[in-house]
Structures are given as C-alpha cells and as structure tokens.
C-alpha atoms as a printed R data frame, in Angstrom:
    type eleno elety resid chain resno       x       y       z
1   ATOM     1    CA   MET     A     1 -28.352  -8.643  12.757
2   ATOM     2    CA   PRO     A     2 -25.862  -5.864  11.992
3   ATOM     3    CA   SER     A     3 -27.069  -2.294  11.738
4   ATOM     4    CA   PRO     A     4 -27.902  -1.058   8.224
5   ATOM     5    CA   ILE     A     5 -25.296   0.518   6.009
6   ATOM     6    CA   ALA     A     6 -25.963   4.186   5.318
7   ATOM     7    CA   PHE     A     7 -25.624   5.398   1.743
8   ATOM     8    CA   VAL     A     8 -24.860   9.114   1.918
9   ATOM     9    CA   SER     A     9 -24.430  11.203  -1.218
10  ATOM    10    CA   ARG     A    10 -25.388  14.360  -3.041
11  ATOM    11    CA   MET     A    11 -26.392  12.429  -6.153
12  ATOM    12    CA   ASN     A    12 -29.759  12.909  -7.768
13  ATOM    13    CA   ALA     A    13 -32.408  10.342  -6.840
14  ATOM    14    CA   GLU     A    14 -32.019   8.321 -10.047
15  ATOM    15    CA   ALA     A    15 -28.252   7.952  -9.717
16  ATOM    16    CA   GLU     A    16 -28.496   7.102  -6.025
17  ATOM    17    CA   THR     A    17 -31.074   4.392  -6.751
18  ATOM    18    CA   LEU     A    18 -28.827   2.806  -9.382
19  ATOM    19    CA   TRP     A    19 -25.876   2.772  -6.991
20  ATOM    20    CA   LYS     A    20 -27.916   1.226  -4.177
21  ATOM    21    CA   GLN     A    21 -29.232  -1.481  -6.500
22  ATOM    22    CA   THR     A    22 -25.709  -2.360  -7.607
23  ATOM    23    CA   LEU     A    23 -24.331  -2.359  -4.068
24  ATOM    24    CA   ARG     A    24 -27.214  -4.510  -2.799
25  ATOM    25    CA   ALA     A    25 -26.596  -7.011  -5.592
26  ATOM    26    CA   ALA     A    26 -22.928  -7.217  -4.567
27  ATOM    27    CA   MET     A    27 -23.720  -7.763  -0.857
28  ATOM    28    CA   PRO     A    28 -27.269  -9.132  -0.574
29  ATOM    29    CA   GLN     A    29 -26.735  -9.970   3.089
30  ATOM    30    CA   GLU     A    30 -26.480  -6.260   3.941
31  ATOM    31    CA   GLU     A    31 -29.272  -3.733   4.375
32  ATOM    32    CA   ILE     A    32 -28.299  -0.556   2.516
33  ATOM    33    CA   LEU     A    33 -30.440   2.522   3.059
34  ATOM    34    CA   SER     A    34 -30.164   6.111   1.893
35  ATOM    35    CA   PHE     A    35 -29.610   8.662   4.631
36  ATOM    36    CA   SER     A    36 -33.166   9.929   4.084
37  ATOM    37    CA   GLU     A    37 -34.567   6.404   4.599
38  ATOM    38    CA   LEU     A    38 -32.979   5.925   8.018
39  ATOM    39    CA   THR     A    39 -35.079   6.361  11.127
40  ATOM    40    CA   ASP     A    40 -33.723   8.390  14.034
41  ATOM    41    CA   GLU     A    41 -32.879   5.162  15.862
42  ATOM    42    CA   GLN     A    42 -31.113   3.726  12.832
43  ATOM    43    CA   ARG     A    43 -29.054   6.891  12.417
44  ATOM    44    CA   LYS     A    44 -27.816   6.461  15.958
45  ATOM    45    CA   ALA     A    45 -27.014   2.785  15.376
46  ATOM    46    CA   VAL     A    46 -25.288   3.019  11.980
47  ATOM    47    CA   ASP     A    47 -21.574   2.271  12.312
48  ATOM    48    CA   PHE     A    48 -20.552   2.273   8.627
49  ATOM    49    CA   ALA     A    49 -21.440   4.396   5.594
50  ATOM    50    CA   ILE     A    50 -20.798   4.274   1.861
51  ATOM    51    CA   VAL     A    51 -20.421   7.827   0.605
52  ATOM    52    CA   ALA     A    52 -20.186   9.866  -2.582
53  ATOM    53    CA   ASN     A    53 -19.436  13.516  -1.788
54  ATOM    54    CA   PRO     A    54 -21.848  13.498   1.156
55  ATOM    55    CA   ASP     A    55 -23.264  16.539   2.885
56  ATOM    56    CA   PRO     A    56 -21.107  16.959   6.028
57  ATOM    57    CA   ALA     A    57 -24.262  17.608   8.041
58  ATOM    58    CA   ASP     A    58 -25.536  14.145   7.141
59  ATOM    59    CA   ILE     A    59 -22.284  12.542   8.275
60  ATOM    60    CA   ALA     A    60 -22.462  14.501  11.518
61  ATOM    61    CA   ALA     A    61 -25.973  13.109  12.047
62  ATOM    62    CA   LEU     A    62 -24.518   9.582  12.206
63  ATOM    63    CA   PRO     A    63 -22.676   9.727  15.544
64  ATOM    64    CA   GLY     A    64 -21.775   6.035  15.679
65  ATOM    65    CA   LEU     A    65 -19.767   5.848  12.471
66  ATOM    66    CA   THR     A    66 -16.545   3.871  12.847
67  ATOM    67    CA   TRP     A    67 -15.464   4.322   9.198
68  ATOM    68    CA   ILE     A    68 -16.712   5.421   5.794
69  ATOM    69    CA   HIS     A    69 -15.988   4.064   2.328
70  ATOM    70    CA   SER     A    70 -15.852   6.519  -0.564
71  ATOM    71    CA   LEU     A    71 -17.060   5.416  -3.980
72  ATOM    72    CA   TRP     A    72 -14.476   7.678  -5.608
73  ATOM    73    CA   ALA     A    73 -10.700   7.393  -5.870
74  ATOM    74    CA   GLY     A    74 -10.305  11.147  -5.371
75  ATOM    75    CA   VAL     A    75 -11.187  12.185  -1.830
76  ATOM    76    CA   GLU     A    76  -9.889  15.759  -1.621
77  ATOM    77    CA   ARG     A    77 -13.403  17.218  -1.301
78  ATOM    78    CA   LEU     A    78 -14.332  14.664   1.348
79  ATOM    79    CA   VAL     A    79 -11.191  15.399   3.363
80  ATOM    80    CA   LEU     A    80 -11.695  19.150   3.074
81  ATOM    81    CA   GLU     A    81 -15.356  19.140   4.054
82  ATOM    82    CA   LEU     A    82 -15.229  16.561   6.850
83  ATOM    83    CA   GLY     A    83 -11.956  17.755   8.372
84  ATOM    84    CA   GLY     A    84 -10.054  16.271  11.252
85  ATOM    85    CA   LYS     A    85 -13.141  15.016  13.110
86  ATOM    86    CA   ALA     A    86 -14.055  12.606  10.324
87  ATOM    87    CA   PRO     A    87 -14.094   8.875  11.006
88  ATOM    88    CA   PRO     A    88 -11.467   6.852   9.109
89  ATOM    89    CA   ILE     A    89 -11.987   7.187   5.352
90  ATOM    90    CA   VAL     A    90 -11.307   4.447   2.818
91  ATOM    91    CA   ARG     A    91 -11.017   5.580  -0.792
92  ATOM    92    CA   LEU     A    92 -11.808   3.398  -3.760
93  ATOM    93    CA   LYS     A    93  -8.840   1.435  -5.093
94  ATOM    94    CA   ASP     A    94 -10.161  -0.356  -8.137
95  ATOM    95    CA   PRO     A    95  -7.879  -2.082 -10.670
96  ATOM    96    CA   GLU     A    96 -10.521  -1.444 -13.325
97  ATOM    97    CA   LEU     A    97 -10.232   2.282 -12.704
98  ATOM    98    CA   SER     A    98  -6.466   2.042 -13.195
99  ATOM    99    CA   ARG     A    99  -6.942   0.098 -16.426
100 ATOM   100    CA   VAL     A   100  -9.411   2.631 -17.821
101 ATOM   101    CA   MET     A   101  -7.184   5.558 -16.869
102 ATOM   102    CA   ALA     A   102  -4.140   3.920 -18.448
103 ATOM   103    CA   GLU     A   103  -6.215   3.384 -21.590
104 ATOM   104    CA   ALA     A   104  -7.119   7.081 -21.648
105 ATOM   105    CA   VAL     A   105  -3.518   8.170 -21.089
106 ATOM   106    CA   LEU     A   106  -2.356   6.054 -24.013
107 ATOM   107    CA   ALA     A   107  -5.212   7.205 -26.261
108 ATOM   108    CA   TRP     A   108  -4.625  10.913 -25.724
109 ATOM   109    CA   THR     A   109  -0.861  10.455 -25.885
110 ATOM   110    CA   TYR     A   110  -1.380   8.998 -29.354
111 ATOM   111    CA   TYR     A   111  -3.672  11.933 -30.171
112 ATOM   112    CA   LEU     A   112  -0.814  14.317 -29.468
113 ATOM   113    CA   GLN     A   113   2.015  12.133 -30.794
114 ATOM   114    CA   ARG     A   114   0.227  11.786 -34.158
115 ATOM   115    CA   ASP     A   115  -0.478  15.559 -34.313
116 ATOM   116    CA   MET     A   116  -4.255  15.195 -34.410
117 ATOM   117    CA   PRO     A   117  -4.877  18.804 -33.239
118 ATOM   118    CA   ALA     A   118  -2.774  20.086 -36.145
119 ATOM   119    CA   TYR     A   119  -4.581  17.879 -38.665
120 ATOM   120    CA   ARG     A   120  -7.917  19.102 -37.305
121 ATOM   121    CA   GLU     A   121  -6.765  22.688 -37.802
122 ATOM   122    CA   ASN     A   122  -5.600  21.876 -41.320
123 ATOM   123    CA   GLN     A   123  -8.986  20.364 -42.116
124 ATOM   124    CA   GLN     A   124 -10.690  23.594 -41.087
125 ATOM   125    CA   LYS     A   125  -8.364  25.424 -43.481
126 ATOM   126    CA   ALA     A   126  -8.885  22.840 -46.262
127 ATOM   127    CA   LEU     A   127  -5.121  22.369 -46.136
128 ATOM   128    CA   TRP     A   128  -3.701  19.070 -47.456
129 ATOM   129    CA   GLN     A   129  -0.367  18.787 -45.659
130 ATOM   130    CA   GLU     A   130   1.540  15.812 -44.331
131 ATOM   131    CA   LEU     A   131   3.363  16.395 -41.044
132 ATOM   132    CA   ASP     A   132   6.535  14.631 -39.991
133 ATOM   133    CA   TYR     A   133   5.941  11.393 -38.106
134 ATOM   134    CA   ARG     A   134   7.353  11.161 -34.593
135 ATOM   135    CA   HIS     A   135   8.197   7.634 -33.458
136 ATOM   136    CA   PRO     A   136   7.226   6.788 -29.868
137 ATOM   137    CA   SER     A   137  10.850   5.931 -29.082
138 ATOM   138    CA   GLU     A   138  11.796   9.518 -29.934
139 ATOM   139    CA   MET     A   139   9.400  10.981 -27.359
140 ATOM   140    CA   THR     A   140   9.482  11.186 -23.581
141 ATOM   141    CA   ILE     A   141   6.150  11.029 -21.787
142 ATOM   142    CA   GLY     A   142   6.327  12.536 -18.305
143 ATOM   143    CA   LEU     A   143   3.929  11.275 -15.664
144 ATOM   144    CA   LEU     A   144   3.268  13.680 -12.817
145 ATOM   145    CA   GLY     A   145   2.200  11.180 -10.192
146 ATOM   146    CA   LEU     A   146   3.154   7.504  -9.874
147 ATOM   147    CA   GLY     A   147   0.409   6.088  -7.701
148 ATOM   148    CA   ALA     A   148  -1.795   3.229  -8.888
149 ATOM   149    CA   LEU     A   149  -3.039   5.242 -11.871
150 ATOM   150    CA   GLY     A   150   0.396   6.533 -12.846
151 ATOM   151    CA   THR     A   151   1.975   3.101 -12.531
152 ATOM   152    CA   ALA     A   152  -0.674   1.526 -14.766
153 ATOM   153    CA   ALA     A   153  -0.246   4.331 -17.305
154 ATOM   154    CA   ALA     A   154   3.543   3.917 -17.263
155 ATOM   155    CA   GLU     A   155   3.218   0.234 -18.116
156 ATOM   156    CA   ARG     A   156   0.894   0.959 -21.059
157 ATOM   157    CA   LEU     A   157   3.182   3.668 -22.410
158 ATOM   158    CA   THR     A   158   6.367   1.639 -22.162
159 ATOM   159    CA   HIS     A   159   4.709  -1.300 -23.910
160 ATOM   160    CA   ALA     A   160   3.729   1.119 -26.686
161 ATOM   161    CA   GLY     A   161   7.376   2.056 -27.157
162 ATOM   162    CA   PHE     A   162   7.466   5.495 -25.531
163 ATOM   163    CA   LYS     A   163  10.255   6.626 -23.246
164 ATOM   164    CA   VAL     A   164   8.630   7.211 -19.877
165 ATOM   165    CA   ALA     A   165   9.730   9.276 -16.895
166 ATOM   166    CA   GLY     A   166   7.674   9.840 -13.777
167 ATOM   167    CA   TRP     A   167   7.682  12.010 -10.679
168 ATOM   168    CA   SER     A   168   6.246  11.170  -7.279
169 ATOM   169    CA   ARG     A   169   6.361  12.554  -3.763
170 ATOM   170    CA   SER     A   170   8.172   9.474  -2.495
171 ATOM   171    CA   GLU     A   171  10.731   7.338  -4.299
172 ATOM   172    CA   LYS     A   172   9.352   4.636  -6.598
173 ATOM   173    CA   THR     A   173  10.876   1.903  -8.752
174 ATOM   174    CA   ILE     A   174   9.070   0.895 -11.960
175 ATOM   175    CA   ALA     A   175  10.671  -1.299 -14.590
176 ATOM   176    CA   GLY     A   176  11.617   0.639 -17.707
177 ATOM   177    CA   VAL     A   177  10.660   3.998 -16.195
178 ATOM   178    CA   GLU     A   178  12.958   6.783 -15.044
179 ATOM   179    CA   THR     A   179  11.604   7.729 -11.634
180 ATOM   180    CA   LEU     A   180  12.190  11.134 -10.067
181 ATOM   181    CA   THR     A   181  11.293  12.864  -6.824
182 ATOM   182    CA   GLY     A   182  11.806  16.175  -5.053
183 ATOM   183    CA   ASP     A   183  11.992  19.689  -6.496
184 ATOM   184    CA   HIS     A   184  15.029  18.858  -8.598
185 ATOM   185    CA   GLY     A   185  13.308  15.780 -10.003
186 ATOM   186    CA   LEU     A   186  10.182  17.772 -10.849
187 ATOM   187    CA   ARG     A   187  12.186  20.323 -12.781
188 ATOM   188    CA   ALA     A   188  14.024  17.554 -14.642
189 ATOM   189    CA   LEU     A   189  10.710  15.950 -15.584
190 ATOM   190    CA   LEU     A   190   9.306  19.211 -16.912
191 ATOM   191    CA   GLU     A   191  12.435  19.928 -18.939
192 ATOM   192    CA   LYS     A   192  12.548  16.526 -20.679
193 ATOM   193    CA   SER     A   193   8.850  15.726 -21.286
194 ATOM   194    CA   ASP     A   194   7.444  16.024 -24.792
195 ATOM   195    CA   ILE     A   195   4.030  15.288 -23.285
196 ATOM   196    CA   LEU     A   196   3.340  15.821 -19.582
197 ATOM   197    CA   VAL     A   197   0.431  13.865 -18.070
198 ATOM   198    CA   CYS     A   198  -0.913  15.052 -14.691
199 ATOM   199    CA   LEU     A   199  -2.156  12.249 -12.423
200 ATOM   200    CA   VAL     A   200  -1.403  13.601  -8.929
201 ATOM   201    CA   PRO     A   201  -4.070  13.808  -6.232
202 ATOM   202    CA   LEU     A   202  -5.169  17.305  -5.247
203 ATOM   203    CA   THR     A   203  -3.607  18.233  -1.905
204 ATOM   204    CA   ASP     A   204  -2.242  21.394  -0.329
205 ATOM   205    CA   ALA     A   205   1.119  20.463  -1.855
206 ATOM   206    CA   THR     A   206  -0.196  19.974  -5.410
207 ATOM   207    CA   ARG     A   207  -2.710  22.835  -5.598
208 ATOM   208    CA   GLY     A   208  -1.274  25.288  -8.141
209 ATOM   209    CA   LEU     A   209   1.718  22.987  -8.688
210 ATOM   210    CA   LEU     A   210   1.961  23.942 -12.355
211 ATOM   211    CA   ASP     A   211   2.194  27.713 -12.217
212 ATOM   212    CA   ALA     A   212   3.792  30.219 -14.599
213 ATOM   213    CA   HIS     A   213   7.304  29.451 -13.321
214 ATOM   214    CA   ARG     A   214   7.040  25.689 -13.752
215 ATOM   215    CA   LEU     A   215   5.183  25.902 -17.053
216 ATOM   216    CA   ALA     A   216   7.970  28.164 -18.342
217 ATOM   217    CA   SER     A   217  10.513  25.464 -17.498
218 ATOM   218    CA   MET     A   218   8.775  22.917 -19.704
219 ATOM   219    CA   LYS     A   219  10.312  21.809 -22.960
220 ATOM   220    CA   GLN     A   220   9.615  24.221 -25.818
221 ATOM   221    CA   GLY     A   221   6.581  23.002 -27.763
222 ATOM   222    CA   ALA     A   222   5.626  20.321 -25.231
223 ATOM   223    CA   ALA     A   223   2.006  19.285 -24.753
224 ATOM   224    CA   LEU     A   224   0.121  18.763 -21.522
225 ATOM   225    CA   VAL     A   225  -2.657  16.394 -20.444
226 ATOM   226    CA   ASN     A   226  -4.511  16.985 -17.180
227 ATOM   227    CA   PHE     A   227  -6.385  13.952 -15.843
228 ATOM   228    CA   ALA     A   228  -5.771  14.915 -12.184
229 ATOM   229    CA   ARG     A   229  -7.763  17.883 -10.847
230 ATOM   230    CA   GLY     A   230  -8.245  21.309 -12.362
231 ATOM   231    CA   ALA     A   231  -6.663  23.154  -9.452
232 ATOM   232    CA   VAL     A   232  -3.301  21.423 -10.006
233 ATOM   233    CA   ILE     A   233  -2.729  23.931 -12.838
234 ATOM   234    CA   ILE     A   234  -3.114  27.707 -12.656
235 ATOM   235    CA   ALA     A   235  -5.572  28.240 -15.513
236 ATOM   236    CA   ASP     A   236  -4.458  31.738 -16.504
237 ATOM   237    CA   ASP     A   237  -0.828  30.660 -16.485
238 ATOM   238    CA   LEU     A   238  -1.655  27.732 -18.740
239 ATOM   239    CA   VAL     A   239  -3.427  29.984 -21.249
240 ATOM   240    CA   ALA     A   240  -0.408  32.306 -21.242
241 ATOM   241    CA   ALA     A   241   1.956  29.381 -21.894
242 ATOM   242    CA   LEU     A   242  -0.191  28.247 -24.815
243 ATOM   243    CA   ASP     A   243  -0.494  31.756 -26.238
244 ATOM   244    CA   SER     A   244   3.258  32.310 -26.063
245 ATOM   245    CA   GLY     A   245   4.000  29.060 -27.880
246 ATOM   246    CA   ARG     A   246   5.854  27.534 -24.922
247 ATOM   247    CA   LEU     A   247   3.232  24.752 -24.980
248 ATOM   248    CA   SER     A   248   1.771  23.398 -28.194
249 ATOM   249    CA   HIS     A   249  -1.494  21.920 -26.887
250 ATOM   250    CA   ALA     A   250  -3.369  20.995 -23.715
251 ATOM   251    CA   VAL     A   251  -5.883  18.184 -23.269
252 ATOM   252    CA   LEU     A   252  -7.991  19.083 -20.239
253 ATOM   253    CA   ASP     A   253 -10.444  16.657 -18.653
254 ATOM   254    CA   VAL     A   254 -10.746  18.340 -15.249
255 ATOM   255    CA   PHE     A   255 -11.499  21.896 -14.165
256 ATOM   256    CA   GLU     A   256 -11.877  23.848 -10.948
257 ATOM   257    CA   GLN     A   257 -15.527  24.438 -11.828
258 ATOM   258    CA   GLU     A   258 -17.443  21.521 -13.316
259 ATOM   259    CA   PRO     A   259 -19.376  21.537 -15.553
260 ATOM   260    CA   LEU     A   260 -17.064  24.014 -17.256
261 ATOM   261    CA   SER     A   261 -18.721  27.402 -17.655
262 ATOM   262    CA   ALA     A   262 -19.817  28.246 -21.185
263 ATOM   263    CA   SER     A   263 -17.885  31.510 -20.823
264 ATOM   264    CA   SER     A   264 -14.568  29.746 -20.175
265 ATOM   265    CA   ALA     A   265 -11.798  30.633 -22.621
266 ATOM   266    CA   PHE     A   266 -10.844  26.963 -22.764
267 ATOM   267    CA   TRP     A   267 -13.865  26.106 -24.932
268 ATOM   268    CA   ARG     A   268 -12.724  28.304 -27.791
269 ATOM   269    CA   HIS     A   269  -8.957  28.204 -27.425
270 ATOM   270    CA   PRO     A   270  -7.409  26.697 -30.599
271 ATOM   271    CA   LYS     A   271  -4.724  24.893 -28.607
272 ATOM   272    CA   VAL     A   272  -7.040  23.285 -26.041
273 ATOM   273    CA   THR     A   273  -9.052  20.069 -26.215
274 ATOM   274    CA   VAL     A   274 -11.848  20.085 -23.625
275 ATOM   275    CA   LEU     A   275 -13.207  16.804 -22.241
276 ATOM   276    CA   PRO     A   276 -16.137  16.498 -19.786
277 ATOM   277    CA   HIS     A   277 -14.311  14.574 -17.026
278 ATOM   278    CA   ILE     A   278 -14.469  11.245 -18.844
279 ATOM   279    CA   SER     A   279 -10.886   9.944 -18.687
280 ATOM   280    CA   ALA     A   280 -11.686   7.243 -16.113
281 ATOM   281    CA   PRO     A   281 -15.406   6.836 -15.382
282 ATOM   282    CA   THR     A   282 -16.171   4.794 -12.295
283 ATOM   283    CA   SER     A   283 -17.746   1.390 -12.948
284 ATOM   284    CA   ARG     A   284 -20.640   0.753 -10.571
285 ATOM   285    CA   GLU     A   285 -20.298  -3.021 -10.808
286 ATOM   286    CA   SER     A   286 -16.543  -3.077 -10.265
287 ATOM   287    CA   SER     A   287 -16.697  -0.516  -7.472
288 ATOM   288    CA   ALA     A   288 -19.488  -2.406  -5.725
289 ATOM   289    CA   ARG     A   289 -17.410  -5.599  -5.752
290 ATOM   290    CA   ILE     A   290 -14.460  -3.756  -4.192
291 ATOM   291    CA   VAL     A   291 -16.641  -2.217  -1.468
292 ATOM   292    CA   ALA     A   292 -18.395  -5.522  -0.807
293 ATOM   293    CA   GLY     A   293 -15.066  -7.291  -0.380
294 ATOM   294    CA   ASN     A   294 -13.841  -4.665   2.079
295 ATOM   295    CA   VAL     A   295 -17.082  -4.812   4.046
296 ATOM   296    CA   HIS     A   296 -16.928  -8.624   4.204
297 ATOM   297    CA   VAL     A   297 -13.392  -8.574   5.628
298 ATOM   298    CA   TRP     A   298 -14.405  -5.933   8.164
299 ATOM   299    CA   ARG     A   299 -17.457  -7.906   9.275
300 ATOM   300    CA   GLU     A   300 -15.390 -11.092   9.623
301 ATOM   301    CA   THR     A   301 -12.209  -9.716  11.173
302 ATOM   302    CA   GLY     A   302 -12.842  -6.126  12.256
303 ATOM   303    CA   LYS     A   303  -9.917  -5.081  10.065
304 ATOM   304    CA   LEU     A   304 -10.212  -1.918   7.971
305 ATOM   305    CA   PRO     A   305  -8.666  -1.489   4.529
306 ATOM   306    CA   GLU     A   306  -5.937   1.134   4.176
307 ATOM   307    CA   THR     A   307  -7.378   4.489   5.249
308 ATOM   308    CA   VAL     A   308  -6.751   7.993   3.984
309 ATOM   309    CA   ASP     A   309  -3.893   9.913   5.578
310 ATOM   310    CA   MET     A   310  -5.762  13.098   6.494
311 ATOM   311    CA   ALA     A   311  -2.535  15.114   6.673
312 ATOM   312    CA   ARG     A   312  -1.530  14.144   3.121
313 ATOM   313    CA   GLY     A   313  -5.102  14.233   1.824
314 ATOM   314    CA   TYR     A   314  -5.092  10.798   0.159
C-alpha cells in the first residue's frame, strides 16, 4: 500500500477538514492525512504532499517528499518560503478557474465601460444625468499577462466585441488579439488601453511593474483592474495617478496586505472599487478532480505534471 498523502496547510481546522473531505471523495483509494495526524514514521515515509500555503517547517519535516501539489494557481509565496531546496512544485491549472476569472474580467470591464462608478457618484448627488455610451468596439482592453487566465479572458472580451491587446513575457499568438512583448510592447499596451487588466503572476520581474513612470504613460482617463497580486502595482503611485486624473478608476481585488487594513486609503477613495479577493475563487470539487487526476497518472506512470520553474517563480 502506498504511503499516505500529507495535507499541509495554514488553513483553519474547519477549512482543512472540508478540503480533506473533498480530496478523499475524489481519490477514495488514497489515504490523506493532515500533517498533525501523521506519526513520526509516516512523516518519514510520505513521498507526496498536497499543500495550501504550508508552514515551511512542516515541509522540512517530511524528508522523503518527491513532489508537492499546490491547491492554488498562484505559488509566489510557496516559492519564496520554500526556496531552492523545495521538492518539485506543481501548481493548480484548472480550466474552471480560467472560466471564472474570464467571467470576472468581462463583468468588471462592463462595469467600467458602462460608467457604473460615475452613475454611483451621481446617485449620491441625486443627479439625474445620462452619460455618453461607449460601444465595446470603440474601446481597447489591455491584458497584462497572457497565460491561461489571460487567454481565457481575451476570448471572452473579443466575443463581447471589445478590441483586445495583450502583453506577455514570451511571444504568444491568440486569434483576434494584438499580442505584444518586451519593454516596447509593454509601453504600447499602456498607451493604447482604455481599460488595463492585470493578470500577471507575481515574480521578481513583475513586483512593482506598474510604478509612477509606467502609470504616467497610460492613456489619459484610462481605468485599471488588478486581479493579479497587490505588489504588481505601487500603491502610492496608483493613488497619485488617480488623484491627478491620469486614471479615471481602479478596481482592486488584490492587495499586499490581506485582509485590507481598515485604515487603507483605498476604502474611502472615490475612484477606487475594493473587492475582497473574489475575482476567481477556487472550487474545491474542481480542484480536487485536477489533483486526483495528476496523482493517478503519477501512481501509474511515475510521470509528474508540469512543475514550477523556480527561477521564473511560476
């Protein structure tokens, strides 16, 4: 019988129990135990773990690990905390996550395209005023990041009639989408986007990517949506760009500190919509099926799914 699978997380007990129940239902042939449930002998024998922002000390206490599977698509914290000595890491690649994110991108693009922040402000002023309608074909939506999430979002946006341009670290080809790369391509994207949607992973290269200089190069009156990670944007520089009128509005779903502090200026800024990291919630059932499929292939063939490039950070 294979050794048990370790479930290692910093979730509360209730959340961890729900995840274990879902994972066990997806792979009933496997024994899945929390780190705290493992005996000393089992910790030595465990060769695979399912993780959700685990304590690095717990991972270090499992010396026989050959690989770990993250329940999250974003693995920047895992990479940072485990470092170069980590076993191979597989991040979650779930088509359902891409679908939900694309849905959110389209929804909040409509929110900005139809001037909902302005109508909300007018309501507070008891002001009855019709604003000019902007047709999707008259607007360019810029996608900062063209991985699985960005590609799915691009397809939704093009089907909705928007002009779509996207930037990625490496060259991509997507039907109906202008694809850009490199520093020159990034500047071109910023200059032409009426709405810029951030979907890049957080790495050393993307931390602080949107600073005062790059925000200043954005199209006058453009709006910004951040569904990536808070640290991709310099917060103070964003506030300055909003205050100056360079940017018209920002929809922010991610922040460097979460939950967002009650003292944050974002809560009360008239040109900011704050969301509590809900753009693409992870589905336990869908994620469990993905993990179970990867585990089955590994048990049968010894082959690992694509692993994280530790140098790139994703």
